[in-house]
Backbone of each chain as ProteinMPNN parsed JSONL, in Angstrom:
{"seq_chain_A": "QTVVTQEPSFSVSPGGTVTLTCGLNSGSVSTSYYPSWYQQTPGQAPRTLIYNTNTRSSGVPDRFSGSILGNKAALTITGAQADDESDYYCVLYMGSGIYVFGTGTEVTVL", "coords_chain_A": {"N_chain_A": [[94.932, 52.018, 86.85], [97.102, 54.839, 87.715], [100.388, 55.182, 86.671], [103.263, 56.658, 87.153], [106.233, 56.76, 85.311], [109.851, 56.458, 85.62], [113.26, 56.21, 84.503], [114.978, 53.56, 86.042], [117.649, 53.825, 86.815], [120.685, 56.002, 86.116], [123.886, 56.581, 84.819], [126.528, 58.895, 84.81], [129.172, 60.923, 83.606], [131.312, 63.019, 85.572], [130.905, 66.508, 85.0], [129.629, 65.872, 82.685], [126.462, 65.518, 80.925], [123.016, 64.65, 81.637], [119.754, 63.41, 81.041], [116.809, 62.947, 82.57], [113.758, 61.377, 82.633], [109.943, 61.617, 82.924], [107.06, 59.802, 82.627], [103.879, 58.928, 81.643], [101.924, 55.842, 82.134], [99.691, 55.636, 80.726], [98.921, 57.745, 78.278], [100.012, 61.233, 77.624], [102.539, 63.267, 79.117], [102.003, 66.764, 79.846], [102.46, 70.431, 80.329], [100.103, 70.806, 81.794], [100.149, 68.982, 83.744], [101.768, 70.098, 85.608], [104.621, 69.275, 86.351], [106.875, 68.396, 88.69], [110.162, 68.348, 90.247], [112.395, 66.423, 92.532], [115.107, 66.127, 94.587], [116.796, 63.637, 96.206], [118.802, 62.337, 98.834], [120.254, 59.591, 100.626], [118.564, 58.826, 103.633], [117.778, 61.386, 104.029], [115.24, 64.15, 103.799], [113.387, 64.934, 100.708], [114.522, 67.349, 98.577], [113.36, 70.192, 96.866], [113.649, 70.806, 93.324], [112.656, 71.56, 90.904], [109.715, 73.251, 89.717], [106.323, 73.397, 88.283], [106.947, 72.635, 85.571], [109.463, 73.907, 84.623], [110.417, 75.798, 86.219], [112.885, 76.878, 88.54], [113.507, 76.059, 91.792], [114.161, 78.072, 94.66], [117.652, 78.756, 95.241], [118.58, 76.739, 93.778], [121.0, 75.279, 91.568], [121.709, 76.578, 88.361], [122.481, 74.588, 86.628], [120.579, 72.607, 86.592], [117.62, 71.866, 84.808], [114.338, 71.983, 83.749], [111.976, 70.569, 81.495], [109.45, 69.654, 78.814], [109.744, 66.923, 76.951], [108.965, 65.613, 73.971], [106.573, 63.31, 74.852], [106.908, 63.337, 77.635], [107.876, 64.741, 80.853], [110.854, 66.245, 81.663], [114.024, 66.175, 83.166], [117.208, 67.778, 83.202], [120.401, 67.59, 83.832], [123.294, 69.704, 83.568], [126.645, 69.403, 83.262], [127.352, 67.801, 85.392], [128.024, 67.312, 88.81], [129.863, 65.794, 91.482], [128.257, 65.871, 93.813], [125.774, 65.633, 92.892], [124.965, 63.067, 92.829], [122.32, 61.226, 93.514], [119.11, 60.165, 94.443], [116.391, 60.907, 92.213], [113.053, 62.326, 91.995], [109.93, 62.787, 90.118], [107.016, 64.483, 90.399], [103.584, 64.355, 89.482], [100.601, 66.287, 88.96], [97.459, 65.345, 88.836], [94.937, 66.375, 88.744], [91.854, 67.181, 90.406], [92.848, 67.399, 92.851], [94.717, 65.596, 93.285], [97.755, 63.909, 93.455], [100.723, 62.255, 92.071], [103.665, 60.328, 92.791], [106.52, 59.762, 90.779], [108.389, 56.892, 89.75], [111.093, 57.086, 90.526], [114.547, 57.683, 89.977], [117.968, 56.573, 90.096], [120.816, 58.403, 90.09], [124.101, 58.137, 89.218], [127.478, 59.572, 89.514], [130.161, 59.057, 87.894]], "CA_chain_A": [[95.668, 52.889, 87.997], [97.965, 55.711, 86.979], [101.725, 54.888, 87.087], [104.325, 57.743, 86.632], [107.377, 55.948, 85.101], [111.119, 57.118, 85.492], [114.309, 55.184, 84.47], [115.52, 53.289, 87.461], [118.97, 54.501, 87.087], [121.492, 56.583, 85.027], [125.281, 57.028, 85.216], [126.842, 60.224, 84.207], [130.695, 61.31, 84.165], [131.627, 64.385, 86.212], [131.045, 67.28, 83.827], [128.576, 65.501, 81.586], [124.93, 65.877, 80.92], [122.069, 63.471, 81.588], [118.401, 63.848, 81.041], [115.935, 62.0, 83.283], [112.328, 61.529, 82.136], [108.814, 61.285, 83.645], [106.184, 59.529, 81.876], [102.573, 58.16, 82.112], [101.478, 54.405, 81.586], [98.56, 55.84, 79.762], [98.831, 59.245, 77.965], [101.232, 62.072, 77.504], [102.664, 64.309, 80.018], [102.187, 68.0, 79.234], [102.407, 71.301, 81.234], [98.91, 70.805, 82.549], [100.366, 68.18, 84.927], [102.508, 70.796, 86.523], [105.561, 68.362, 86.859], [107.882, 68.932, 89.654], [111.194, 67.359, 90.437], [112.834, 66.375, 93.737], [116.431, 65.32, 94.679], [116.799, 62.719, 97.65], [119.907, 61.682, 99.301], [119.748, 58.511, 101.597], [118.285, 59.318, 105.048], [117.377, 62.834, 103.903], [114.192, 64.542, 103.065], [113.471, 65.301, 99.42], [114.76, 68.733, 98.237], [112.753, 70.773, 95.772], [114.495, 71.284, 92.423], [112.037, 72.235, 89.804], [108.35, 73.114, 89.799], [105.708, 74.178, 87.152], [107.613, 72.065, 84.494], [110.703, 74.489, 84.313], [110.865, 76.814, 87.267], [114.058, 76.535, 89.398], [113.296, 76.567, 93.282], [115.264, 79.07, 95.253], [118.884, 78.451, 95.506], [119.009, 75.668, 92.999], [122.044, 75.837, 90.471], [121.243, 76.515, 87.051], [122.566, 73.303, 85.803], [119.29, 71.782, 86.645], [116.49, 72.541, 84.168], [113.16, 71.208, 83.497], [111.276, 70.85, 80.16], [108.88, 68.688, 78.281], [110.327, 66.314, 75.819], [107.977, 64.767, 73.479], [105.283, 62.991, 75.664], [107.389, 63.233, 78.905], [108.565, 65.616, 81.524], [112.24, 65.889, 81.67], [114.969, 67.026, 84.284], [118.353, 67.752, 82.582], [121.596, 68.02, 84.565], [124.167, 69.976, 82.569], [127.713, 69.674, 84.017], [127.163, 67.058, 86.636], [128.965, 67.16, 89.76], [129.694, 64.546, 92.335], [127.206, 66.088, 94.788], [124.683, 65.349, 92.043], [124.726, 61.682, 92.943], [121.261, 61.252, 94.375], [117.82, 59.816, 93.637], [115.475, 61.945, 91.65], [111.792, 61.799, 91.809], [109.014, 63.602, 89.651], [105.525, 64.403, 90.846], [102.576, 65.085, 88.477], [99.368, 66.834, 89.457], [96.436, 64.606, 88.223], [93.658, 67.065, 88.763], [90.94, 66.947, 91.399], [93.531, 67.558, 94.065], [95.41, 64.317, 93.316], [99.228, 63.941, 92.972], [101.196, 60.966, 92.023], [105.037, 60.35, 92.537], [107.117, 58.873, 89.793], [109.105, 55.601, 90.645], [112.511, 57.349, 90.931], [115.714, 57.51, 89.262], [119.004, 56.827, 90.837], [121.957, 58.935, 89.304], [125.447, 57.901, 89.736], [128.129, 60.306, 89.003], [131.596, 58.303, 88.084]], "C_chain_A": [[96.77, 53.58, 87.308], [99.461, 55.283, 87.598], [102.573, 55.882, 86.321], [105.728, 57.075, 86.605], [108.751, 56.859, 85.057], [112.108, 55.992, 85.18], [114.836, 54.718, 85.848], [116.821, 53.731, 87.68], [119.698, 54.853, 85.953], [122.922, 56.71, 85.662], [125.758, 58.039, 84.231], [128.472, 60.542, 84.57], [130.504, 62.75, 84.671], [131.764, 65.444, 84.98], [130.106, 67.055, 82.711], [127.145, 65.815, 81.842], [124.123, 64.546, 80.859], [120.58, 64.177, 81.85], [117.339, 62.731, 81.616], [114.515, 62.385, 82.803], [111.297, 61.052, 83.116], [107.715, 61.093, 82.856], [105.002, 58.834, 82.405], [102.392, 56.739, 81.592], [100.551, 54.452, 80.588], [98.534, 57.473, 79.58], [100.282, 59.973, 78.039], [101.393, 63.027, 78.681], [102.874, 65.589, 79.449], [102.323, 68.995, 80.62], [101.325, 71.321, 82.232], [99.073, 69.79, 83.702], [101.379, 68.751, 85.851], [103.677, 69.949, 86.992], [106.531, 69.229, 87.723], [109.049, 67.837, 89.905], [112.0, 67.6, 91.804], [114.22, 65.549, 93.743], [116.454, 64.812, 96.282], [118.143, 62.141, 97.811], [119.601, 60.696, 100.474], [119.632, 59.11, 102.923], [117.863, 60.873, 105.079], [115.872, 63.107, 103.443], [114.483, 64.895, 101.711], [113.9, 66.826, 99.365], [114.104, 69.046, 96.874], [113.701, 71.224, 94.796], [113.727, 72.195, 91.352], [110.504, 72.201, 90.076], [107.63, 73.882, 88.584], [106.448, 73.959, 85.917], [109.142, 72.63, 84.559], [111.269, 75.621, 85.349], [111.817, 76.398, 88.344], [113.511, 76.834, 90.968], [114.458, 77.341, 93.683], [116.414, 78.453, 95.618], [119.407, 77.13, 94.627], [119.878, 75.894, 91.691], [121.464, 75.614, 89.103], [121.571, 75.267, 86.118], [121.626, 72.282, 85.751], [118.28, 72.524, 85.851], [115.657, 71.456, 83.781], [112.494, 71.473, 82.225], [110.26, 69.753, 79.961], [109.517, 68.279, 76.931], [109.539, 65.298, 75.297], [106.834, 64.45, 74.417], [105.762, 63.024, 77.117], [107.796, 64.488, 79.59], [110.02, 65.277, 81.67], [113.059, 66.772, 82.729], [116.423, 66.78, 83.633], [119.417, 68.399, 83.516], [122.665, 68.221, 83.588], [125.333, 70.308, 83.36], [127.75, 69.038, 85.325], [128.347, 67.17, 87.546], [128.84, 66.056, 90.658], [128.627, 64.767, 93.396], [125.902, 65.969, 94.244], [124.106, 63.989, 92.259], [123.706, 61.642, 93.894], [120.235, 60.506, 93.675], [116.954, 61.042, 93.322], [114.074, 61.399, 91.398], [110.896, 63.026, 91.097], [107.683, 63.38, 90.348], [104.614, 65.074, 89.85], [101.309, 65.25, 89.351], [98.281, 66.198, 88.451], [95.216, 65.312, 88.105], [92.866, 66.479, 89.824], [91.738, 66.684, 92.69], [94.583, 66.174, 94.259], [96.914, 64.396, 92.73], [99.639, 62.444, 93.056], [102.878, 61.204, 91.881], [105.375, 59.398, 91.316], [108.065, 57.771, 90.66], [110.649, 55.873, 91.001], [113.497, 56.935, 90.215], [117.033, 57.72, 90.025], [120.044, 57.27, 90.022], [123.226, 58.704, 90.078], [126.44, 58.861, 88.918], [129.549, 59.751, 89.078], [132.093, 58.312, 86.629]], "O_chain_A": [[97.362, 53.013, 86.39], [99.648, 55.088, 88.799], [102.604, 55.944, 85.092], [106.342, 56.842, 87.647], [108.707, 57.941, 84.471], [111.823, 54.859, 85.57], [115.095, 55.557, 86.71], [117.116, 54.039, 88.835], [119.536, 54.253, 84.891], [123.081, 56.915, 86.866], [125.447, 58.036, 83.04], [128.91, 60.398, 85.712], [129.652, 63.517, 84.224], [132.601, 65.273, 84.094], [129.827, 67.937, 81.898], [126.746, 66.324, 82.89], [124.459, 63.563, 80.198], [120.309, 65.132, 82.577], [117.154, 61.688, 80.988], [114.176, 63.553, 82.612], [111.581, 60.251, 84.006], [107.259, 62.096, 82.308], [105.05, 58.215, 83.468], [102.808, 56.557, 80.448], [100.465, 53.604, 79.7], [98.224, 58.283, 80.453], [101.353, 59.479, 78.392], [100.392, 63.542, 79.179], [103.78, 65.723, 78.626], [102.304, 68.524, 81.757], [101.509, 71.766, 83.365], [98.203, 69.739, 84.571], [101.842, 68.075, 86.77], [103.737, 69.894, 88.221], [106.876, 70.395, 87.532], [108.853, 66.629, 89.771], [112.256, 68.742, 92.189], [114.42, 64.539, 93.068], [116.188, 65.481, 97.281], [118.593, 61.455, 96.894], [118.707, 61.004, 101.262], [120.519, 59.854, 103.34], [117.652, 61.457, 106.142], [115.332, 62.268, 102.722], [115.644, 65.16, 101.402], [113.493, 67.504, 100.309], [114.253, 68.311, 95.897], [114.589, 71.982, 95.186], [114.098, 73.318, 91.013], [110.027, 71.206, 90.621], [108.18, 74.804, 87.982], [106.641, 74.922, 85.174], [110.038, 71.786, 84.547], [112.36, 76.183, 85.254], [111.438, 75.48, 89.072], [113.097, 77.969, 91.203], [115.557, 77.273, 93.133], [116.268, 77.505, 96.389], [120.506, 76.61, 94.818], [119.46, 76.654, 90.818], [120.836, 74.604, 88.786], [120.998, 75.031, 85.055], [121.73, 71.266, 85.063], [118.043, 73.701, 86.126], [116.025, 70.308, 83.531], [112.443, 72.648, 81.861], [110.154, 68.918, 80.858], [109.768, 69.055, 76.009], [109.351, 64.242, 75.901], [106.128, 65.399, 74.76], [104.885, 62.69, 77.914], [108.096, 65.4, 78.82], [110.372, 64.103, 81.79], [112.73, 67.915, 83.045], [116.806, 65.614, 83.537], [119.322, 69.562, 83.908], [123.039, 67.31, 82.85], [125.289, 71.292, 84.099], [128.144, 69.663, 86.309], [129.503, 67.13, 87.125], [127.812, 65.379, 90.654], [128.107, 63.752, 93.859], [124.923, 66.16, 94.965], [122.944, 63.732, 91.943], [123.976, 61.959, 95.053], [120.364, 60.204, 92.488], [116.843, 62.011, 94.073], [113.84, 60.353, 90.793], [111.119, 64.177, 91.472], [107.316, 62.292, 90.793], [104.842, 66.209, 89.431], [101.023, 64.498, 90.283], [98.285, 66.58, 87.28], [94.387, 64.846, 87.324], [93.131, 65.332, 90.186], [91.349, 65.853, 93.511], [95.107, 65.879, 95.333], [97.159, 64.91, 91.638], [99.144, 61.601, 93.804], [103.366, 62.021, 91.1], [104.66, 58.467, 90.945], [108.363, 57.81, 91.854], [111.338, 55.069, 91.628], [113.427, 55.797, 89.75], [117.28, 58.807, 90.547], [120.291, 56.5, 89.094], [123.408, 58.985, 91.263], [126.252, 58.957, 87.706], [130.176, 59.885, 90.128], [133.183, 57.815, 86.346]]}, "seq_chain_B": "QVQLQESGPGLVKPSETLSLTCTVSGGSISGYYWSWMRQSPEKGLEWIGYIYYTGSTTYSPSLKSRVTMSVDTSRNQFSLRLNSVTAADTAVYFCARYGSVFYFDYWGQGALVTVSS", "coords_chain_B": {"N_chain_B": [[112.758, 81.223, 107.762], [110.639, 78.622, 107.106], [110.223, 75.689, 108.93], [109.565, 72.229, 109.357], [108.29, 69.623, 111.486], [108.102, 66.435, 112.064], [106.185, 64.21, 114.337], [105.722, 61.41, 116.661], [104.386, 58.057, 117.644], [106.973, 55.761, 117.14], [106.561, 53.031, 116.814], [103.938, 50.952, 115.992], [101.157, 48.833, 116.574], [99.956, 45.971, 114.434], [96.711, 46.649, 112.881], [95.988, 48.649, 114.661], [95.813, 52.15, 115.25], [97.806, 54.577, 113.443], [99.341, 57.505, 114.326], [100.44, 60.78, 113.582], [101.95, 63.944, 114.084], [102.666, 67.135, 112.609], [104.602, 69.801, 113.142], [104.809, 73.182, 112.428], [106.992, 75.687, 112.146], [108.669, 79.153, 112.052], [106.697, 80.211, 110.353], [103.238, 80.845, 109.462], [100.692, 78.536, 109.519], [98.321, 79.148, 108.478], [96.588, 79.915, 105.458], [97.791, 78.337, 103.62], [98.226, 75.052, 101.974], [98.677, 71.768, 103.225], [100.582, 68.742, 103.356], [100.89, 65.067, 103.541], [103.255, 62.526, 102.969], [104.732, 59.342, 102.191], [107.358, 56.872, 102.412], [108.527, 53.877, 101.33], [110.803, 51.171, 100.96], [109.377, 49.294, 99.157], [107.383, 50.546, 98.099], [108.331, 53.053, 97.18], [108.201, 56.584, 96.966], [105.235, 57.9, 98.237], [102.232, 59.83, 97.791], [99.983, 60.87, 100.163], [97.811, 62.624, 100.875], [96.242, 65.791, 101.502], [95.514, 68.713, 103.471], [94.012, 71.734, 103.856], [94.198, 74.847, 105.457], [91.797, 75.573, 106.512], [90.619, 73.116, 107.004], [89.667, 71.632, 104.995], [90.012, 68.651, 103.198], [91.863, 66.405, 100.905], [92.274, 63.274, 99.837], [94.54, 60.366, 98.96], [93.182, 58.062, 96.578], [93.672, 55.52, 97.074], [94.044, 55.278, 99.755], [92.247, 56.33, 100.926], [90.074, 55.38, 102.453], [91.154, 54.827, 104.906], [92.357, 57.052, 106.048], [92.661, 59.861, 108.022], [92.958, 63.506, 108.273], [93.795, 66.374, 110.203], [93.806, 69.709, 111.298], [95.25, 72.005, 113.527], [95.144, 75.216, 113.998], [95.774, 77.029, 116.127], [97.942, 75.877, 117.328], [99.603, 75.673, 115.266], [99.911, 73.29, 113.731], [99.425, 70.177, 112.183], [97.776, 67.213, 111.482], [98.034, 63.485, 111.072], [96.052, 60.579, 110.67], [95.902, 57.016, 110.38], [94.141, 54.264, 110.016], [93.802, 50.957, 111.04], [96.172, 49.477, 110.489], [98.836, 47.781, 108.737], [101.602, 45.558, 108.188], [102.511, 46.553, 105.816], [102.12, 49.317, 105.915], [104.47, 50.289, 107.155], [106.787, 52.636, 107.012], [108.741, 55.591, 106.125], [107.518, 58.536, 107.208], [106.508, 61.76, 105.849], [105.899, 65.271, 106.188], [104.617, 67.986, 104.413], [104.854, 71.373, 102.733], [102.465, 73.098, 100.597], [103.683, 74.722, 97.832], [103.193, 77.4, 95.591], [102.277, 76.575, 92.906], [101.199, 73.74, 92.723], [102.997, 72.088, 93.788], [105.661, 70.953, 96.183], [107.097, 72.704, 98.776], [108.419, 73.117, 101.18], [109.727, 70.614, 103.266], [109.467, 68.152, 105.927], [111.738, 66.415, 108.097], [111.22, 63.882, 108.268], [109.769, 60.912, 109.592], [110.119, 57.673, 110.893], [107.974, 54.948, 110.992], [107.128, 51.843, 112.281], [105.221, 49.148, 111.628], [104.401, 46.584, 113.771], [104.074, 43.86, 115.691]], "CA_chain_B": [[112.745, 79.907, 107.058], [109.727, 77.676, 107.294], [110.616, 74.383, 109.17], [108.396, 71.354, 109.62], [108.876, 68.545, 112.215], [107.013, 65.26, 112.396], [106.416, 63.716, 115.777], [104.541, 60.671, 117.028], [105.114, 56.937, 117.861], [107.69, 54.936, 115.913], [106.024, 51.577, 116.579], [102.472, 50.688, 116.056], [100.733, 47.323, 116.322], [99.053, 45.809, 113.32], [95.182, 46.734, 113.101], [95.796, 49.787, 115.431], [96.039, 53.545, 114.244], [99.052, 55.361, 113.321], [99.112, 59.009, 114.613], [101.499, 61.511, 113.58], [101.786, 65.523, 113.991], [103.499, 68.016, 111.986], [104.652, 71.117, 113.749], [105.156, 74.105, 111.548], [107.731, 76.718, 112.82], [109.037, 80.097, 111.304], [105.724, 80.572, 109.306], [101.96, 80.519, 109.881], [100.042, 77.301, 108.931], [97.158, 79.776, 107.778], [96.866, 80.3, 104.134], [98.549, 77.281, 102.826], [97.872, 73.663, 101.992], [99.806, 70.953, 103.939], [100.572, 67.401, 102.758], [101.687, 63.964, 104.001], [103.714, 61.71, 102.009], [105.348, 58.211, 103.079], [108.372, 56.57, 101.652], [109.0, 52.614, 101.817], [111.699, 50.409, 99.782], [108.674, 48.547, 98.315], [106.536, 51.354, 97.203], [108.892, 54.242, 96.958], [107.307, 57.723, 97.571], [103.55, 57.789, 97.969], [101.3, 60.779, 98.338], [98.877, 60.359, 101.224], [96.816, 63.549, 100.965], [96.574, 67.241, 101.976], [94.704, 69.349, 104.409], [93.935, 73.221, 103.759], [94.345, 75.276, 106.886], [90.606, 75.774, 106.948], [90.258, 71.876, 107.433], [89.227, 70.673, 103.859], [91.03, 67.632, 102.825], [91.682, 65.59, 99.709], [93.146, 61.989, 100.031], [94.77, 59.542, 97.875], [92.197, 57.184, 96.529], [94.266, 54.119, 97.372], [94.233, 55.265, 101.128], [91.043, 57.344, 101.362], [89.21, 54.588, 103.388], [91.749, 54.646, 106.24], [92.979, 58.136, 106.422], [91.888, 61.287, 108.44], [93.878, 64.614, 108.668], [93.139, 67.423, 110.822], [94.435, 71.007, 111.543], [95.132, 72.976, 114.765], [95.855, 76.645, 113.666], [96.209, 77.61, 117.221], [99.268, 75.299, 117.623], [100.562, 75.632, 114.109], [100.136, 71.873, 113.749], [98.518, 69.486, 111.356], [97.815, 65.562, 112.073], [97.681, 62.252, 110.182], [95.651, 59.192, 111.306], [95.922, 56.083, 109.464], [93.842, 53.183, 110.859], [93.741, 49.582, 110.578], [97.569, 49.455, 109.819], [99.662, 46.419, 108.483], [103.177, 45.803, 107.861], [102.557, 47.273, 104.415], [102.32, 50.683, 106.226], [105.688, 50.683, 107.593], [107.618, 53.631, 105.956], [109.073, 56.899, 106.674], [106.256, 59.599, 106.829], [106.966, 63.114, 105.57], [105.02, 66.226, 106.027], [105.281, 69.066, 103.463], [103.945, 72.26, 102.495], [102.404, 73.203, 99.131], [104.082, 75.958, 97.246], [102.203, 78.195, 94.743], [101.884, 75.968, 91.624], [101.165, 72.478, 92.61], [104.279, 71.45, 94.187], [105.898, 70.88, 97.589], [108.326, 73.589, 98.737], [109.032, 72.678, 102.425], [109.578, 69.319, 103.902], [109.92, 67.811, 107.319], [112.908, 65.29, 107.952], [110.632, 62.46, 108.079], [109.484, 60.104, 110.849], [110.045, 56.276, 110.644], [106.917, 54.276, 111.762], [107.273, 50.668, 111.849], [104.175, 48.529, 112.056], [104.863, 45.254, 114.322], [103.548, 43.414, 117.285]], "C_chain_B": [[111.59, 79.057, 107.691], [110.473, 76.375, 107.749], [109.349, 73.404, 109.539], [108.936, 70.036, 110.343], [107.783, 67.456, 112.464], [107.371, 64.628, 113.77], [105.326, 62.637, 115.89], [105.329, 59.244, 117.264], [105.899, 56.203, 116.79], [107.456, 53.598, 115.694], [104.599, 51.555, 116.83], [102.108, 49.394, 115.838], [99.897, 47.246, 115.247], [97.392, 45.814, 113.743], [95.002, 48.01, 114.1], [95.962, 50.996, 114.485], [97.334, 54.208, 114.631], [98.664, 56.758, 113.491], [100.252, 59.822, 114.434], [101.18, 63.082, 113.645], [102.847, 66.193, 113.286], [103.445, 69.364, 112.589], [105.415, 72.122, 112.826], [105.769, 75.314, 112.413], [108.257, 77.828, 111.611], [108.123, 80.546, 110.085], [104.299, 80.187, 109.966], [101.513, 79.377, 109.052], [98.789, 77.892, 108.189], [97.613, 80.001, 106.427], [97.512, 79.291, 103.229], [97.73, 75.747, 102.837], [99.183, 72.777, 102.577], [99.515, 69.658, 103.504], [101.269, 66.417, 103.69], [102.055, 63.099, 102.981], [104.5, 60.539, 102.833], [106.211, 57.646, 101.702], [108.705, 54.957, 102.284], [109.968, 52.121, 100.512], [110.56, 49.895, 98.885], [107.85, 49.513, 97.409], [107.095, 52.698, 96.72], [108.162, 55.426, 97.686], [105.954, 57.741, 97.245], [103.037, 59.043, 98.613], [100.05, 60.386, 99.086], [97.627, 61.15, 100.907], [97.377, 64.867, 101.48], [95.446, 67.706, 102.663], [95.007, 71.008, 104.084], [93.995, 73.716, 105.329], [92.916, 75.51, 107.342], [89.933, 74.332, 107.445], [89.814, 71.027, 106.167], [90.332, 69.702, 103.58], [90.854, 67.073, 101.438], [92.826, 64.464, 100.125], [93.431, 61.201, 99.027], [93.587, 58.428, 97.626], [92.495, 55.758, 97.053], [94.261, 54.039, 99.153], [93.121, 55.837, 101.742], [90.311, 56.737, 102.585], [89.912, 54.564, 104.751], [92.496, 55.91, 106.691], [92.176, 59.289, 106.972], [93.063, 62.264, 108.746], [93.084, 65.673, 109.106], [94.261, 68.453, 111.068], [94.231, 71.731, 112.844], [95.959, 74.235, 114.445], [96.377, 77.265, 115.018], [97.608, 77.166, 117.62], [100.108, 75.098, 116.603], [100.952, 74.096, 113.633], [99.004, 71.325, 112.961], [98.788, 67.885, 111.7], [97.458, 64.751, 110.865], [97.224, 61.119, 110.978], [95.38, 58.304, 110.276], [95.548, 54.869, 110.168], [94.057, 51.803, 110.238], [95.147, 49.297, 109.928], [97.893, 47.94, 109.758], [100.994, 46.759, 108.335], [103.53, 46.741, 106.741], [102.591, 48.962, 104.756], [103.562, 51.216, 107.071], [106.46, 51.458, 106.685], [107.92, 54.794, 106.802], [107.888, 57.966, 106.206], [106.802, 61.03, 106.911], [105.741, 63.833, 105.535], [105.63, 67.265, 105.224], [104.411, 70.181, 103.229], [103.84, 72.712, 101.116], [102.896, 74.707, 98.847], [102.823, 76.429, 96.219], [101.654, 77.379, 93.702], [102.118, 74.475, 91.881], [102.369, 71.634, 92.778], [104.56, 71.568, 95.823], [107.256, 71.685, 97.801], [109.1, 73.483, 100.029], [108.778, 71.373, 102.894], [109.97, 69.087, 105.172], [111.129, 66.785, 107.0], [112.251, 63.873, 107.779], [110.654, 61.773, 109.424], [109.357, 58.511, 110.425], [109.057, 55.699, 111.496], [106.987, 52.806, 111.267], [105.903, 49.944, 112.546], [104.382, 47.063, 112.485], [104.234, 45.019, 115.599], [104.595, 42.995, 118.18]], "O_chain_B": [[111.693, 78.83, 108.897], [111.341, 75.95, 106.986], [108.284, 73.852, 109.961], [109.899, 69.428, 109.875], [106.714, 67.695, 113.026], [108.503, 64.529, 114.242], [104.218, 62.791, 115.376], [106.551, 59.147, 117.147], [105.455, 56.078, 115.649], [107.906, 52.969, 114.738], [104.111, 52.107, 117.817], [102.68, 48.763, 114.949], [99.142, 48.179, 114.972], [96.907, 45.167, 114.672], [93.847, 48.373, 114.323], [96.186, 50.927, 113.277], [97.81, 54.358, 115.756], [97.713, 57.202, 112.848], [101.178, 59.566, 115.204], [100.079, 63.429, 113.22], [103.984, 65.739, 113.415], [102.406, 70.025, 112.578], [106.576, 71.878, 112.499], [105.091, 75.851, 113.289], [108.274, 77.489, 110.428], [108.556, 81.093, 109.07], [104.216, 79.348, 110.864], [101.955, 79.269, 107.908], [98.235, 77.196, 107.338], [98.792, 80.243, 106.168], [97.709, 79.586, 102.05], [96.811, 75.441, 103.596], [100.372, 73.051, 102.412], [98.349, 69.346, 103.262], [102.104, 66.8, 104.51], [101.24, 62.874, 102.087], [104.863, 60.745, 103.991], [105.971, 57.818, 100.507], [109.06, 54.786, 103.45], [109.897, 52.569, 99.368], [110.795, 50.079, 97.69], [107.67, 49.319, 96.207], [106.441, 53.405, 95.953], [107.622, 55.299, 98.785], [105.545, 57.613, 96.091], [103.319, 59.332, 99.776], [99.202, 59.636, 98.604], [96.55, 60.592, 100.697], [98.545, 65.085, 101.803], [94.377, 67.126, 102.476], [96.16, 71.44, 104.08], [93.837, 72.932, 106.264], [92.759, 75.654, 108.555], [88.918, 74.317, 108.142], [89.614, 69.819, 106.297], [91.507, 70.023, 103.753], [89.792, 67.246, 100.839], [93.939, 64.693, 100.597], [92.641, 61.219, 98.084], [93.093, 57.945, 98.644], [91.61, 54.977, 97.402], [94.433, 52.985, 99.766], [93.003, 55.859, 102.967], [89.985, 57.412, 103.561], [89.223, 54.274, 105.729], [93.232, 55.828, 107.674], [91.127, 59.643, 106.435], [94.034, 61.881, 109.398], [91.98, 65.959, 108.643], [95.451, 68.139, 111.053], [93.095, 72.034, 113.207], [97.18, 74.313, 114.585], [97.377, 77.982, 114.983], [98.379, 77.948, 118.177], [101.179, 74.506, 116.743], [102.073, 73.772, 113.242], [97.868, 71.799, 112.982], [99.862, 67.451, 112.115], [96.795, 65.135, 109.901], [97.921, 60.695, 111.9], [94.701, 58.665, 109.315], [96.388, 54.334, 110.891], [94.437, 51.618, 109.082], [95.151, 48.866, 108.775], [97.404, 47.068, 110.477], [101.484, 47.888, 108.339], [104.503, 47.492, 106.68], [103.038, 49.763, 103.935], [103.63, 52.343, 107.562], [106.791, 50.969, 105.605], [107.477, 54.976, 107.936], [107.481, 58.129, 105.055], [107.446, 61.434, 107.879], [104.704, 63.377, 105.054], [106.838, 67.502, 105.231], [103.219, 70.031, 103.496], [104.849, 72.772, 100.413], [102.556, 75.682, 99.516], [101.73, 75.869, 96.141], [100.433, 77.474, 93.571], [103.091, 73.928, 91.363], [102.682, 70.681, 92.065], [103.805, 72.17, 96.588], [108.295, 71.436, 97.188], [110.308, 73.72, 100.034], [107.61, 70.986, 102.935], [110.855, 69.816, 105.62], [111.42, 66.414, 105.863], [112.783, 62.922, 107.206], [111.495, 62.061, 110.276], [108.476, 58.188, 109.628], [109.177, 55.876, 112.708], [106.921, 52.53, 110.069], [105.574, 50.117, 113.72], [104.543, 46.263, 111.563], [103.933, 45.885, 116.42], [104.324, 42.659, 119.333]]}, "name": "protein", "num_of_chains": 2, "seq": "QTVVTQEPSFSVSPGGTVTLTCGLNSGSVSTSYYPSWYQQTPGQAPRTLIYNTNTRSSGVPDRFSGSILGNKAALTITGAQADDESDYYCVLYMGSGIYVFGTGTEVTVLQVQLQESGPGLVKPSETLSLTCTVSGGSISGYYWSWMRQSPEKGLEWIGYIYYTGSTTYSPSLKSRVTMSVDTSRNQFSLRLNSVTAADTAVYFCARYGSVFYFDYWGQGALVTVSS"}
């Protein structure tokens, strides 16, 4: 069974930089998985941040960036702000129309 | 601006069928793929499947035996049915639209469905 793994939690200082990763329990993540990233605050729907590895969705600040780091997809927040405190999820396209969500990372800004 | 809104019963009895509808406004359902996801504290976010406006579908292997999706282009709606539900199906269910490159660009606000007798 495919498991998409993310760090459970991260803490970052205001103005600091944090990199979240998205990996596979078997194999490496590449651009062929079309990784996308979503931000979610409690009680709200996810908000699209990044798609196709590194393309920012409309209206997303440029402090959010996506990439491939080693064998994982990555989301970097540069210059973190208080309202970046959220849960972040990645999604990978596995082929044959199948998508898998990551386990999610809780980011605290303090 | 495209908006999606889930609707349906918030309480379903075990072994019965969960039914939800997603109404799309601000844009046409035609020409796009549409998806259902769910979220629970135990399982996190889980992709259920998608339907194309023509009616073709793809479902998650783990739910495939219990899921049916349909689309009504005249009403700009698509629907989810999940049969033989158990408490493990209790979750917030989201509908979403697929963007151009394998991602979800518009989301509904979510609908809580509780499975309980």
